[in-house]
C-alpha positions in Angstrom: 117.6 99.0 96.8 119.6 101.5 94.8 122.8 102.8 96.4 121.9 106.0 98.1 118.2 105.4 97.5 115.7 105.5 100.4 113.4 102.6 101.1 109.7 103.0 101.6 108.5 103.4 105.2 108.3 100.0 106.9 107.0 98.7 110.3 109.9 98.4 112.8 111.2 95.0 113.4 113.1 93.5 116.3 116.3 94.2 114.5 115.4 97.9 114.2 114.4 98.0 117.8 117.8 96.5 118.7 119.5 99.3 116.7 117.4 101.9 118.5 118.2 100.4 121.9 121.9 100.7 121.2 121.6 104.5 120.6 119.1 105.2 123.3 121.6 106.2 125.9 123.3 108.6 123.5 120.0 110.1 122.5 119.0 110.7 126.2 122.4 112.3 126.9 122.2 114.6 124.0 118.6 115.5 124.4 119.0 115.8 128.2 116.0 113.5 128.9 115.3 110.1 130.3 112.6 107.8 128.7 110.9 104.8 130.3 109.8 103.6 126.9 111.8 104.0 123.7 109.9 102.0 121.0 110.7 101.9 117.3 107.5 102.3 115.3 108.5 102.7 111.6 111.7 103.2 109.7 113.3 103.8 106.3 116.8 102.7 105.3 119.3 104.1 102.9 122.2 102.0 101.5 125.5 103.9 101.6 129.0 102.7 102.6 127.0 101.0 105.4 123.3 101.8 106.0 121.5 104.9 107.3 118.3 104.2 109.3 115.7 106.8 109.7 113.6 105.6 112.7 110.4 107.0 114.2 110.4 106.3 118.0 107.7 106.7 120.5 108.8 108.2 123.8 106.8 107.6 127.0 107.1 109.0 130.5 110.1 111.0 129.6 111.7 113.2 132.2 113.9 116.3 131.4 113.9 119.9 130.5 112.9 119.3 126.8 110.1 116.9 127.5 107.3 119.4 127.5 108.3 120.7 124.1 107.7 117.4 122.4 104.9 115.8 124.4 101.9 115.2 122.3 98.7 116.4 123.9 95.9 116.2 121.3 92.9 114.2 122.3 94.0 112.6 125.5 96.5 114.0 127.9 99.4 111.6 127.8 103.1 111.6 128.3 103.7 110.4 124.8 105.8 112.1 122.1 107.8 111.1 119.0 111.3 111.6 117.8 113.0 110.8 114.5 116.5 109.3 114.7 119.1 109.1 112.0 121.4 106.1 112.8 124.4 104.9 110.8 125.3 101.2 110.8 128.7 100.4 109.3 129.2 97.4 107.0 129.1 94.1 108.9 132.9 93.3 108.4 133.7 96.6 110.3 132.1 95.2 113.5 131.1 98.6 114.7 128.1 99.6 116.9 125.3 101.8 115.4 126.0 105.6 115.7 123.3 108.2 116.4 124.0 110.9 113.7 121.2 113.2 114.6 117.6 113.4 115.9 114.6 115.6 115.4 112.1 116.6 118.0 109.3 117.5 118.4 107.5 115.0 116.0 104.0 113.7 115.9 102.6 110.3 115.1 101.6 111.5 111.6 104.9 113.2 110.6 106.4 111.3 107.7 109.9 109.8 108.2 112.1 111.7 105.8 115.9 112.3 105.5 117.1 115.2 107.6 
């Protein structure tokens, strides 16, 4: 990967899910919602002085004021929506936790994961 370049979209791994789990509480606090399920679906990464991760998450059974604005209700009525997260992970020697930089909602299953 080229410094500053963005990877192709890849299926989320257990490592990506772990990163997402570490920023879930911050996302819920900032978005003023609570989610029963917060599952990483796909991601892209960008090598900088550390690594930026752009992660598509599925949100299920969320509760909060903003939930209705990003709940997907196309074919079936379901409590499922999507969010895109931008998470920064410092270089390993810095021993820092991932940081939620920003997020985008509402998103759909078909929205491409792009830098924002």
